[in-house]
C-alpha positions in Angstrom: 52.1 -5.7 -67.4 49.8 -8.0 -65.6 46.2 -6.7 -65.1 44.9 -7.3 -61.6 41.6 -9.1 -61.6 39.3 -8.6 -58.7 36.0 -10.3 -57.7 33.7 -9.6 -54.8 32.1 -12.7 -53.3 28.9 -12.4 -51.2 26.8 -15.1 -49.7 23.6 -15.7 -47.8 25.4 -16.5 -44.5 22.2 -17.8 -42.9 22.6 -20.9 -45.1 25.4 -23.3 -44.3 25.5 -24.4 -48.0 26.1 -20.8 -49.1 28.9 -20.4 -46.6 30.6 -23.7 -47.7 30.2 -22.7 -51.3 31.7 -19.3 -50.7 34.8 -20.8 -49.2 35.2 -23.1 -52.2 34.7 -20.2 -54.6 37.2 -18.0 -52.8 39.8 -20.7 -52.7 39.5 -21.5 -56.4 39.7 -17.8 -57.4 42.7 -17.2 -55.1 44.5 -20.3 -56.4 43.9 -18.9 -59.9 45.6 -15.6 -59.0 42.6 -13.4 -58.7 42.1 -10.9 -55.9 39.0 -11.8 -53.8 37.0 -9.4 -51.6 34.3 -10.3 -49.0 32.0 -7.9 -47.2 32.9 -7.2 -43.6 29.4 -8.2 -42.4 30.0 -11.7 -43.8 33.7 -12.2 -43.2 33.4 -13.8 -39.8 30.9 -16.4 -41.0 32.8 -17.2 -44.2 36.2 -17.1 -42.4 38.3 -17.9 -45.5 41.9 -17.1 -45.7 43.2 -15.2 -48.8 40.2 -12.8 -49.1 40.4 -9.1 -48.5 37.7 -7.8 -46.1 35.9 -4.6 -47.2 33.0 -2.6 -45.8 29.7 -2.7 -47.7 29.9 0.5 -49.7 30.8 1.8 -53.2 34.5 1.0 -52.5 33.7 -2.7 -52.2 33.2 -2.9 -56.0 35.8 -0.4 -57.1 37.6 -1.9 -60.1 35.9 -5.2 -59.6 35.4 -7.4 -62.6 32.4 -9.2 -61.2 30.3 -9.8 -58.1 29.5 -13.4 -57.3 26.3 -13.9 -55.3 25.6 -17.2 -53.5 22.0 -17.5 -52.5 18.6 -17.0 -54.0 17.0 -14.2 -56.0 16.6 -12.2 -52.8 20.4 -12.3 -52.3 20.9 -11.1 -55.9 18.5 -8.3 -55.5 20.3 -7.1 -52.4 23.6 -7.4 -54.3 22.2 -5.3 -57.2 21.9 -2.3 -54.8 25.7 -2.4 -54.5 26.7 -3.4 -58.1 24.3 -1.3 -60.1 25.8 2.2 -59.5 29.2 0.9 -60.4 28.1 -1.1 -63.5 29.7 -4.3 -62.1 28.1 -7.5 -63.5 26.5 -9.9 -61.1 26.8 -13.7 -61.3 24.2 -15.5 -59.3 24.6 -19.0 -58.0 21.2 -20.4 -57.0 21.0 -21.9 -53.5 17.3 -21.0 -53.0 14.2 -22.3 -54.6 13.4 -21.2 -58.2 16.2 -18.7 -58.6 15.3 -17.1 -62.0 18.0 -14.4 -61.7 20.8 -16.9 -61.0 23.0 -18.0 -63.8 24.3 -21.3 -62.3 23.1 -24.0 -59.9 25.3 -25.1 -57.0 26.2 -28.3 -58.8 27.7 -26.2 -61.6 29.8 -24.1 -59.2 33.3 -25.3 -60.0 32.6 -25.0 -63.7 31.2 -21.5 -63.2 34.3 -20.4 -61.4 36.5 -21.8 -64.1 34.4 -19.9 -66.8 35.0 -16.7 -65.0 38.7 -17.3 -64.5 39.0 -18.1 -68.2 36.9 -15.2 -69.3 34.2 -17.4 -70.9 31.3 -15.2 -70.2 29.2 -12.4 -71.7 27.4 -9.5 -69.9 23.8 -8.6 -70.6 21.9 -5.5 -69.4 18.6 -5.8 -67.7 16.1 -2.9 -67.7 15.3 -1.3 -64.4 12.4 1.0 -63.3 12.7 4.5 -61.8 10.1 5.2 -59.1 9.1 8.4 -57.5 6.2 9.2 -55.2 4.8 12.7 -54.3 2.0 14.2 -52.4 1.0 17.8 -53.4 4.5 18.3 -54.9 6.3 17.0 -51.8 8.7 14.1 -52.6 7.9 10.9 -50.6 10.1 8.4 -52.3 12.8 8.2 -54.9 13.9 4.7 -55.7 14.3 2.0 -58.4 13.6 -1.6 -59.0 15.0 -4.5 -61.1 12.0 -6.8 -60.8 9.0 -4.7 -59.9 7.6 -1.8 -58.0 4.2 -2.3 -56.3 1.6 -0.1 -54.7 -0.3 -2.2 -52.2 -3.1 -1.7 -49.7 -1.9 -1.1 -46.1 -5.2 -1.8 -44.4 -8.4 -1.8 -46.4 -8.9 -2.2 -50.2 -6.8 0.2 -52.3 -8.6 2.6 -54.5 -6.2 3.7 -57.3 -6.4 5.3 -60.7 -3.9 4.1 -63.3 -2.4 6.4 -65.9 -0.4 5.7 -69.0 1.5 8.4 -70.9 -0.5 11.2 -69.2 -3.9 9.7 -69.9 -6.2 8.0 -67.3 -6.7 4.3 -67.9 -9.0 2.9 -65.2 -9.9 3.1 -61.6 -9.4 -0.1 -59.6 -10.5 -1.3 -56.2 -7.8 -3.8 -55.6 -5.1 -5.3 -53.3 -2.4 -3.6 -55.3 -0.9 -2.9 -58.7 2.5 -4.2 -59.9 4.7 -2.4 -62.4 7.3 -5.0 -63.6 10.2 -5.3 -66.0 10.6 -8.4 -68.3 13.1 -9.6 -65.7 10.4 -9.3 -63.0 7.7 -11.0 -65.2 8.6 -14.4 -63.6 8.5 -13.0 -60.0 5.6 -11.3 -58.2 3.9 -10.3 -61.5 3.8 -14.0 -62.5 2.1 -14.9 -59.2 -0.5 -12.2 -59.8 -1.4 -13.6 -63.2 0.9 -11.6 -65.5 2.5 -12.9 -68.6 6.1 -14.3 -68.9 8.1 -11.9 -71.0 11.5 -12.9 -72.5 14.3 -10.8 -71.0 15.4 -9.4 -74.4 11.9 -7.9 -75.0 11.8 -4.3 -74.0 8.5 -3.5 -72.3 6.9 -2.6 -69.0 4.1 -4.6 -67.4 1.2 -3.3 -65.4 -0.6 -6.0 -63.4 -3.6 -5.3 -61.0 -3.8 -7.6 -58.0 -7.3 -9.0 -57.2 -9.0 -6.0 -58.8 -12.8 -5.6 -58.5 -13.3 -4.4 -62.1 -14.4 -5.8 -65.5 -11.2 -4.4 -67.1 -8.4 -5.6 -64.9 -6.2 -7.6 -67.3 -2.4 -7.5 -67.2 -1.0 -4.9 -69.6 2.2 -4.9 -71.6 3.2 -1.3 -72.7 6.0 0.4 -74.4 9.4 0.7 -72.5 9.1 4.5 -73.3 5.8 4.8 -71.6 5.4 6.8 -68.4 3.1 5.1 -65.9 1.4 6.6 -62.8 -0.8 5.3 -60.0 -2.8 7.8 -58.0 -4.0 6.7 -54.5 -7.5 8.0 -54.1 -8.6 10.2 -51.2 -11.1 7.6 -50.0 -8.2 5.1 -49.4 -6.9 4.5 -45.9 -3.4 4.6 -47.2 -1.0 2.4 -49.2 2.5 1.1 -49.3 5.1 1.3 -52.1 7.5 -1.6 -52.4 10.6 -1.7 -54.7 11.8 -5.3 -55.3 10.2 -6.2 -52.0 13.1 -4.6 -50.2 12.6 -0.9 -50.0 9.3 0.2 -48.4 7.6 3.7 -48.4 4.3 4.6 -46.8 1.9 6.4 -49.1 -0.9 8.6 -47.7 -4.2 9.0 -49.4 -3.7 11.3 -52.5 -0.2 10.2 -53.2 0.9 9.9 -56.8 3.5 7.3 -57.9 5.3 7.7 -61.2 7.2 4.9 -62.9 9.3 4.8 -66.0 12.3 3.0 -67.5 15.5 4.0 -65.6 18.6 5.1 -67.4 20.8 2.8 -65.3 20.5 -1.0 -65.9 21.6 -4.0 -63.9 24.3 -6.0 -65.6 24.2 -9.8 -65.4 27.0 -12.2 -66.3 26.1 -15.1 -68.6 28.5 -18.0 -68.7 29.4 -19.9 -71.9 28.7 -23.6 -71.9 26.2 -24.0 -69.0 23.2 -23.6 -71.2 22.0 -24.4 -74.7 22.8 -21.0 -76.3 20.1 -21.6 -79.0 17.3 -20.8 -76.5 18.7 -20.1 -73.1 15.6 -18.5 -71.5 13.3 -21.2 -72.9 15.5 -23.9 -71.3 15.6 -21.9 -68.1 11.8 -21.6 -68.1 11.4 -25.4 -68.6 13.9 -26.2 -65.9 12.7 -23.8 -63.3 9.0 -24.7 -63.6 9.6 -28.3 -64.5 7.4 -27.9 -67.6 6.4 -31.1 -69.5 8.1 -31.3 -72.8 7.9 -35.1 -73.4 7.1 -35.8 -77.0 9.0 -32.9 -78.5 10.9 -33.9 -81.6 12.3 -30.6 -82.8 12.5 -29.3 -86.3 12.7 -32.0 -88.9 16.1 -31.9 -90.6 16.2 -32.1 -94.4 
C-alpha cells in the first residue's frame, strides 16, 4: 500500500522571487508524486497547476509531512502559528536578509526539494515560551512565542520590576525587557546586546532594553525558571509583543508571566546542505559574515 505524502507550500507573495520559487517547488513535488497544498489567500498569486487549494486553518496541515516556507524569518514565524499545534515540521527557504530560522538558501532550493522527496532530513524541536498577562486577576493576554516575548514602553519610559522563580530581581526604568529562547537569541535579543545561545542549549534569556540601572545585564536562566515582569503603577502603560506579531496593550499594574511552553516548534534539518560537525557555528559565520581567515583547524596526528 502506497503512503500518500503531503506538503503544504507557503510563500511571501509580496516578493516575486518567492512566488517564482513556490511554482518551481510545487512542480518538483508534484512531478515526484507528492500531494501539494497551497493556502487560498496565496493561490491566485502563485497560480500553479497541480496544487490543492486549502483555507488557512488547522485542516491545511492535517496529515501533512512538512510545511515549506519561502520568505524570511517573518514568514516562518507566521507559518509556525499554523504548524505548531499540529506538530508539523517547518522547512524555511531564505528569501529575506539574515534568515536565521531558514534551513536553505534560494540557490539550494532544488537540492532541498530533492532531500525532502528522498526523506533525507531530520526534525529538531525548538523551545517556545508560554506568555500570560493579568491585571488584578483578570486575564489580558494568553499567547506564546518562538523567538521572544517583549514588554515595551508605549509612550514614556517603562518602569518594571523583574521577578525570577517568585523572587524579585530588580526594578528597571527602560525601553523594554525581552524574554527570549535560544532560537530567539539571534533576533531582537541579539540587537539589544544579549548573548548568542546555541539552539541545543536549554535556557531562557532576560534582556533589558536601554535600562537606566547599574545592574542591567542580559541574564541566562534555567529553562525551568518562571519569569515575571510587573508594570509599575507610575508607568503610562506598556505593550506586550509575542514574536513581533501578536500585540497586547498592558495597563499600569499589569503582570506578565513567562515560562517554557509544553509545545515546541519543529524544524526540518536537511542532510548534506551543511557541515554536520558544527552546523550552527557554520550558520553563524555565514549569516554574520564573520572573519575566519587564518583558521587551520585541529592538527591531525
